[in-house]
Every structure is written in C-alpha cells, then in structure tokens.
N, C-alpha and C positions, 0 to 999 in steps of 0.2 A: 212556654218561652214567652219573652215579651215580643211582640211586634215592632218592626222598626219604625212605625210611628210614634212608638214611646221613647225612642232614643232622644237625648238632650245633649249628652256632652261630646265632644269631637274625639277623634281618634287620638289626639295629640293628649287631650286631657285626660281620657282615661288611661293612658300609657303612663303618664307622669302620677296618679293616682293608685296605680296598681302595683307600686313596689313594695315586696315585701319585705318584712326585717326578722331576723331572728331574736334581735335585741329588745323588740316591743311585744313579738309574742312571749318571751322569757320574762317581760317585767308583769305582763297581764297573769301570764300563768301562775307568776308566783304571788300577785294578791290574791289570785283565786286560793290559792294553796293556803296562805295566810289565814283566809276567811275561813276555810275548813279545820285550820286548826285551832283557831280561836273559838268558832263553834262546837267544835270536839272537845274542846276543853271544859265549857261550859256544860256538857253533856257530863263528863266526868267527874266535875265537882258538884253537881245538882242533888238537889236532895228530893225527898218525896213529891214536894209542892212545886219545884221547879224543872223537875225532869221532862215534863211534856213539852214545856213551852220550848227548853233547850234542844229537844230533840226536834220539835218543829223548825226551828232557826237552822240547825245542822241539816235538816232535809232540803230545806229551801235553798241553802249554798250547795249541796249535793246535786239537786234536780238543775240547778244553773249552769252544771257542768256539760248541759245540754249548748250552752253557747260554744264553748270550745270543741265539742264535737262537731258542730254545724261548721265553725271557722276551717278545722282542719281537714273536711270533705271537700272544702273548696281548695285546700292546699294554699290558704293564704294568714293561718296563723302563724306562722313559720317560714322561712325562704327556703329552708331545708325540706326537702320530701320526705326525708326518713323522720324528721322531728315530727311534721304532721300526722303521720301514720301512728308512731310510735306513741305520743301523747294522745290523739284521739282516739285509740283503742284503748287504753288504760282507762282514761277518765269515762269511757262509754261504759265501762264494766258495769259500776254499781247500780245504774239505772235498767239493767239488761237490754242494752240497747247497742247491738253487736256493731262496732263501726263499718266491717265489709259490706254485711247486710245493709246497713242505713244509707251507707253512700250510693248504693244501687238504687234505694228506693227514693232519695233525695235528688239526686240527678234526674231521675225519671219526672220526679216534680216540678224540677227547674224547665224540663222540656216541652211539660206539658200542663202548666200552670192554669189550673181552674178548668179545666177539660175533663168534662163528668165522666167520659171513659177510658181516660189514659193518666190521669193524676191519681197516683196511689195515695195521695191525703183525702180525697174524696171518695175513697172506699168508706168511710165513714163519713156521713153527710152532716152539715153542721143541725145541731139540735133545733126542733121546731116548737118543743113543748119544755114546761118547766121541768117536767119529770126527765126529760131526756137531757136537759141542761145540767142538772144535779149528777145524774149518772154520769155524764162524759167528765164534768169537774171534779167529781170523786177519783178519777182516773182509772177505775174500774176496766172500760173498755182497753185503756192502754196497758194493763197488766196482763189482761186476758190474751193481747196480741203478744204481748212479749214473749209469752209461756209458750204460745202455739208456735212462735218462730223458734223459740230454743227446744221444742220437742222435735219441730222436723228438721232441725239441724243436727241433732241426735239420732234420728232415723234414717239422716242423709238424702231427704227427700224435700226439694222446695220447689216443685213442680206448681204450687198453689201461688206462687208469687212470678206473674208476668213479668216484671221488670228485672227478673234474675233470669239470666242466658245459660245455655251448657255449657259455655267456656268459663264463665264467672262462677258458677254453682260450687264446683270444687272446692275452690279457695274458701267461699264465703261458709260451707260447712265445716271445713277445719277451724274457720275463725271462730265460730259458734261454739263447737267441740270444747276448743281450747279456753274460750270465756267460761263455760260452767265449768271447767276444771280448776280455773282459775279461782274464780268466786267460792268453790268449794274448798280450794287448799286455802285461800287465806281467812275464810270463815273458822275452819279447823286451827289454824294458827290463833286466832285471835282467841278461840275457846282456851284453847292450850296455856296460853301467856297471861290473859286477863280474868277469862272465867266464861262459862257455859253461856251466859246471857250477852257476852260483848257484840256479836251479830245481831243480835234484836235491839239494843240500844245506839249502836253506833252504825247500822245499815240499814236493815228491815224496816226498823220502828220509822226512822226519819225518812225513808223512801217513800212510807205510806203515808206520812203527815205531810211532805214537800212537794210531792208530785201532784196536790191538784193546784197549788200555786202556778207550776208551769203549765198545766192544762189551760188555766184563766188568761194566763199572758199569750199562749199559743193560737189560741181560739180569735184572738182580735188579728190576726195576720191576711187572713183572705176572707173571713164571712162577711157576708153581706155587700162583698166586694162584685165586680162583673165577671160572668161567667164567659171570657174569652181570653183572646192573645195580647191584649193592650197593656203591656206592663205598668203604665200610669194609673189605671184605675183596676185592675185585678188583685191588687196589693196594697195594704195600710202601712202609711209611716205613723208611729207614734210618739209624741213628743211628752217626755217623761224626765224625771230627775236624775242628777248625776250619777247618783248611788244605784239605780236601775242599770243604767248604761254601763257603769261600773262592771255590774254583776251579771250583763248580758252581754258583754263584749260589742256592744253599739249597734245589738240585733233590732233594738227598735227602729231604726232605720232601714227598714226592711223594703221599701220601695226600691229604694236607691241600690239596695244589695241586690233585689231581683232583676233588675235591667242592668248591672254592672256587677254581677258575680266574682269577676278578677280582683275587684277592689277590697284590700283587708280591711280588717275591724277597724283598725288606728286611723284609716283615711276616710271612714264614711261618715263623720262628722263635715270633713271638706266637701266631699260629696254631697251632701245635703245642703249644705250653705250654696252651693252651685246650682241646686236643683230645686230650690223649695219653692220658687216662684212657679214652678210648673208642676208642682205636686197636686194631684185632684184629690186623693183619698188621705186626707191629714187630720188625726184625731189626737186630741190633747186629754191626756191622761188614760191609764186604763181602766179605775175605778167608772169613769164618767161614761166610757163605752159601754162597759158590761150592764150599768142600768140603764142606759138607754136599749139595750139590746132585749133584756129580759122583759122590758116592756111589750115588745113586739111577740113576745112566746104566748102560745096558748097554754091554757092552764092544764 
C-alpha cells in the first residue's frame, strides 16, 4: 500500500476522478470484443503460412483481457457491481486466471506492494540472469502456477495461499471448479460445432503465443522499483502509444492506479495529467525499458 508521503491529489480531486461509468466500461469492452472478433476472423481465414501470425495476434488480444480482469477486480470497469463480477469472471477464463482467486491475490498485492514477505507477486522474484528472464517471458512459470491453482481448487485445498482466508476459500474453490467445467464445456462445444482442432487454434495455441507479450508488459510495473511502501517510487508508469493504452485499458498509468485504485480506467489519463510533475519512476516505452533491463542481467 502506498504511504501517505506518496499522496498527491486532494480528497475532492480523487472523488471527482473516481466516478465510474457503465457506458464507458461497455464501450471499452465492446472495443476489446471487436479486436477479439477481428483477430479470430483472421485465424479462421488463415492459410498454412499465415495461421501462426494470426494466432499470435489473437493471443495478444486474448492475453490483454488481463486489463479488464484487473479493472473489474477494483470494481472500476463498470458502475454496476454485478457487471464487474460477471464480466471479470468470464474474461479471466481463457487465461486460466480465476477471477475470485486473483481478486484475493491482487488485493493482497495492493496492501503489501513490494513487501518481500507479504506481496504475493514477489513469490516469483524478478529475474537476475538472462536464462531466468527468458524462462519468465516464455510464461512457463505462469502456466505452472495456473495449473497448480486449478488442481488445488479441484482438490478443495487452498491452504498453500496465505492471502486466501478460511471465510473466502469455499467461494474461490467453487469458482475454480466452475471455471474448469466452463472451459471444458466450451471446448467440447467448439469441437462439435467447428472441429476437433477448434480449441487448439482459437484458444490454447493463441494463449501460448500471446502470454509472453503480457509477461513482457507486466515485468515493467515494479521491477527495479523501491522495495518499500512509497507509492511514488515502488511502481512505474510507462508512457506509450494510444493503441497500447486502448488494448490495456490505460493500465500503463500504473503509479497513478496504485496511489488511487478507486480511479477508473477512463479517468487515469486525467489523473496522470494532474500528477505527472510529481511522478518519480517514469519510463518512455516498453522496448526501451527491456533493452536497459537485459543489460543488467548476468549471463
């Protein structure tokens, strides 16, 4: 959690910026669905030479559903609490990222940002060698964790995750089991209606190809930032192009979000404009950050 010293906006400013909107949420979700449909159509129409690039594009857009997952966890994608929960749960399924489980995980991350003992994101420390960097970016640790969590949910035992309480565990277990059943059902339906290959080319393959791009994106948020509770220095905002901001629901304004998680995605640019002169960890471009980071890694 950000310390008081990291606070910049007044209470009145935060209240004004924290107004949620069902319309803005629906418009951004609609844009994301159109991108999914368009990239899915490219996969459908692809030949042998263009199939993999089309699947990669679909996978990038699918993986970017992490942005509305994140927004709905904070109940800021929509004004309606139910809309946040339903949409968040559904868009989390393709990445095996159960919405109820990740809500507990992510809120613990906000409470204990960059605290090595309590921030669950630091269970997997940032890579310090080139091999570890490649392993991380390939998303292999991500898929291992997702399968472990799904298996734990099916067994009905989430005791390995300290951010899940005895009170919340039963609901998360039910949600994980429902997610597994839902994905199995959709996969079978796709095989019946389209062909046995449908889950491979429209889901599994795109996810394997697209998740590495999300790993590259997420690695920039806190890596090499301070390991303390100062919200101005423990989180990074990255300045990027409009397409990236559209795809990621303005999540690149990450310092602003961590300091004021009640501000919805469509007002984060306004928060950034009000705070920019005070931001400490500000990066221009994701590629530039990774080039610099790789140079710090041991062979």
